[in-house]
C-alpha positions, 0 to 999 in steps of 0.5 A: 733420837734424831741425828742432829740431837745425837750430834748435840748430845755428843758435843755436850758430853765432850765439853762436860768431860773436858771441863771435868778434866781441866778442873782436876788439872793443876800446874806442873809447879804446884804438882811438883810442890805436892810431890816434894811434900809427899817425899820429904815427909815420908809419904809412904808412911802416911796414915792415908797415902796418896796414889801418885798414879792417880789424878791429884784430885783424888789425893787425900786432903788436897782441895782444888778450885779452878785448877789451883790448889786452895787447900791442904788438909793433912792433919793427923796423917803421920807426916814426919820430917821437915817441910820443903821450901817448894810448898811456897809454890802453892801461891793460891793456898787458903788453908794449910792444916798440918796439925797433929803430925811429927813435923820438925825443923824451921818453917820455910821462908817461902811459906810467908810468901803465900799471901792468900792464906786464911787458915794456918794450923801447925799446932802439935808438931816439933817445929822450931826456930824463929817466926819471921817478920814476914808473917806480916805478909799474911794479909788474909789470915784469919786463924793461926794455930802454932801451939805445942811446938818449939818455936823460940825468940820474939813474937813478931810485932807484925802480927798486930797488923793482921786485921783479919786475924780473929783466932790465934794460939801461940802458947806452949812454945819457947817464945820470950820477950813481951807482947801487946795486950791485943795479941795476949787477949787474942791467944786463947791461952794468954801466951803461956810458954815453956822455959828451958826447964819445961815450966810454964810462964806467961809472957810479959805484956807491953805497956801501952803508950799514953797518947793523951794530949795535955793542953796547958793554958 
């Protein structure tokens, strides 16, 4: 191979390797958020553990694009304990899939600040507390699954403003009050909840206001 060609090939190889390295690199803030999640949910007991000595790109369930964490898929991985508030630092997250685990406690307020979320799957855990009206911040949300938890209180009206929401299941929680017909039809189980004795019941549907104008001559 001619000398100038070897030089070109060498530079090409260096650039390719550099791009690969940078593609796997995320900010310290995002890496710290992932480490916090690992430690607070007993990562040493996960079904598929992270090797913290290796690149974040090798960590199970972590999806990276352009140096940003865009997906966290740890369903059925034996996560235990509470979600850390630092998970809100994953500001480019589009998918948060943590269903079929043993997570408990309230949903951190910081999660509602991740406006990029498209898919939020937290069903089949032990999460509790109220859903914040800040759930209306999820402008891009398409799929929301929270069934089989211990959420309580009123379902926020702000959910009705999420125009991209096409799949939702909030059933088998302890929500009370009434919901709109729109949300009831969107829920695959029609808002079936559990009362204090564990008996299933359907949430009441709000009466829709009649906006029909009556003109009197």
